[in-house]
Structure formats: structure tokens, C-alpha cells
N, C-alpha and C positions, 0 to 999 in steps of 0.2 A: 715955245718948244723947239729945240734944235733938231735937225734931220736925224741925227743919231738917236736923240731920246725918242723921237716919233717912231722910228723903226722898232726899237726895242719895246716900245709900248704896244705896237701893233703885234709883234711876235708873241708877246705875253698874252694878249687877248686871244689869238688864234689858238695858242696852246691850251688855254682854260676852256675855250669852246669845243676843242677836240676832246678833251678829257671828260667834259660833260656829256657829249654825244656818245662816247663809249660806255660810260656808265649807264645812260638811258637804255642802250641796246641790249646791255647784259641783264638789266632789270626786266626788260621786256621778255627775253629768252627764258629766264628763270620763272617768270610768271606762266609763260605758255606750258613749260615743263610741269609745273606744280598743278596746273589745272586740266591735264591731259584726263579725259574721261576713262573711268575704269571699263574694261570690256564687259558687255552684257549680252545676254541672249544664250540660246542653246549652245552648248560646247564651248563658250567663251573661256571657261576656266580649265579645259582639258589641258593636260600636259602633252604638247605636241613637240617632236623633235624638229630642230631647225633644219632648213632645206639643205639636202646633200648629206644629212647625219644618218647613220644606221640605227634603226630602232632595234633594240635588243630583243631577242626571244624572252618571253617571261611568262610565269604562271599566270593564267587568266587571259592571255592574248591570243590563245589558240584553242582549238577544240579537238575532239576525237578524230575527226577527219583529217586534220593536219598531221597528227601523230602517225595515223594509218598511211597517209601519203608518203611521209619520210621513211617510215619502217619498211614500206613496200617498194619504195623507188630506189633505195639504197642498193639491195641485192639485185635489183632490175638493172640498175647502171652498172653494178660490178660486173655483171655477166656480159654485158655489151662491151665493156673495156677489155675483159678477157678475149673477146671474139675479135676485137680490134687489133689487139696485140699479136694475135694468130696471124693477121693479114700482113704484118710487117715483113714477115719471112716466107709466107706461103702463097701470097697473091701473085698472080701474073701480070694484072693490069695496073698501070700506074694511078689510074682513076680510082681503083678500088683501094690502093694503098693510101691514097691522099684522103679519100673519104673515111677510112678507118682512123686516120691520124686526126681528123676534125672531130670524130665522134669521141675519141679518147680525150681530146683537149677540152671538149665541152662538158664531158660527164664526170671526169675526175674531180674538178672543183665543186661540181654540184654535190658529189658524195660527201666531200668534207663539210660543205655548208649545211646539208641536212644532218650530218652527224653532229655537228655543233648545236643545231636546234634542239635535237633530242636530249643531249646532255644538258642544256640549260633549262629544259623542261623537266628534267628528272625523269626521263623515259629511257629505256635501254635501247642501245645502237645494235642493230643486228650484227651477230658476229660474221666474220669473213665467209663462213661456209654456209650460212643460211640461205635457203632457196637454191642452192646448187646440187644438193642431193635429195630434195623432198618433192621434186615435181612429178605429178603423175603425167600420164601420156597426153592429157589434154593441155598440158602446158600451164596449169594452174597450181599455185602453191598455197602455202598457209595464208598469206596475205592477199590472196586473190590477184596474184601477179600474173596478168594475162600476157601472152607473147613470149614467156620464158621458154628456153630450150630445155628438153630433157637432158640427163646425163648421157644418155645414148647419142642424141643428136650432137652434143658437143664433142663427144669422142670421135664421131664420124667426120666432123668438120675438122678436127685437129689432125686426123689421118690423111686428108686430101691436101692437094697442092695444085699450083697452076691454074688453069682455066676452070677445072673441076671445083677448085676451092672457090674462085671468084663467084661462080653460079651459085654455089651452096651458101656462101657468106651474104651475097645479095638477097637471096630468098629468105634466109633465115632473119637477116636483120630488118627486112621489110616487116616481117610478122612481129619481130621484136619491138620496132618502132611503133607499130599499130597498137600493141599492149600498152606502151608507155604513154601514148596519146590518150587512150581510153582512161587510164589512171589519172592523167592530168586534167582531163575533162571533168572527171568526178571530184577532183580537188577544187577546180574552179568554181564548181557548183556548190560544193558542201563545205568547203574549208572556211575558216575565219581569219587566219594569220596572214597579213598582207604580203610579206616577203614569199611565203609558200605559194600563194595564189599567183604572184608574180612570176615565180619559177615555173609554175604550171603554164602560164601563158607562153613563156619562152620555150618550153619543151613541145608544145603543140605546134608553134610556129616553126621551130628549127627542124623537128623531125618530121613534120609533114613535108617540108621543102627537101629533106633528105630521101624521103620515100619516093618522091617524084623523081629525083636524081637516080635513085636505084632502079626505078622501073625503066628509065631511059637506057641505063647501061645493060639492062636484060633485053633491051629491044621491045619493051611492052609499049612504049610511046613513040 
């Protein structure tokens, strides 16, 4: 056999061997895929969203406590946002204005989220005025919204400005936050809808931290 024919023969053999190896690997992978065991055990066939996906609110995934939490916290947040908006033009302290801006930044999106939950559950979203004119002087309304300000207290806050506003705002917002924390703790204990329980955790953490900040601004710490 000449050198040229010998080289050609070796190339053909190597190419055939490579093709055979590739076919064997493909067969092995296909076999592994077809033999993958079906999931077994409790919860193996549950429909679970992929990591990072947002589980939709749906009938059966929530309970009465979840509905009560959303319907109560929406007007509660709305009043806090109104108070925060007052601070933009009435507060004397930069720290108070910054705090008010953070409160509004956090609670506006939560209002939208809770409203979407209620709509998807077929439950009514509280109208804009609910809770604003139904408070008794203990600060409790139709949804047990502890910490809500009465219409008279809101009117007094709106009339004030400067350092007087700062003090009134901080004292009232501490009470308001304490009420929200109590509502969130009830949701965490009694709710069943995961995203609502997660929001309750966020409210407890964030608003307790803001209470500490407000206590410091009032010189209580």
C-alpha cells in the first residue's frame, strides 16, 4: 500500500470511529432521558411556579384573613400616604420630609398590589373614602384598622406647619405604624396566601424600623 493510500485509509477509519462514538453517546443520553423516574411522594405532582415567577392570586389560594388584611390595609396605607404628602410642604425638618417620602414610596405600590389581589379574588376594593370618615375617636374603623387618625386629627395636622407639624406628624405616624404592625402580625398568623404573608413580614420589619427612627427624631431615644 502506498503512503498516500495508507493515509487515506487511516482517515476513513478515524472518521468511522468518530461517527460510531457520537451515535453511541446520543443513544446513551436518549436512554437516560427516557428512564428518568416520575416524581413520587407527597406534593410531587403539585403545580409549582418556577423560581422567580409570580404566583397569581386565585380562588382557593387565600382565606378570609387575607381578604380582611387587604381590605383593611388599603385604606390604612392611603391615610399614611395623605399624611406623607402633607409633609412635603409643611414639614420644617429635612429628616421628616425624607421619612415621609420613603413612607409614600413604600406604601403606594403596596396599595396597588393589594387592590390587584382583591380584584383577582372577586372581592371589592375599598373605595377611596372608606375609613377616612368612619373612624370613631378610638381610631378603630369598620375593618378594625387600629392606629387610624380621626377626621378631626387629620384636619389639625393639615392646619399645622413647621416644627409643630413635625412633632404632630411623628407622633401620629408612630401610632399609625403601630396599628399597621398589629394588623400585619394578625395576617402573618392567620392568613394563608403566601404573597400577603410576605407583605405582612415586610410591613412589620420596615415600619418597626421607621418607628425607631421617629422616636429618635422626637428625642425619645
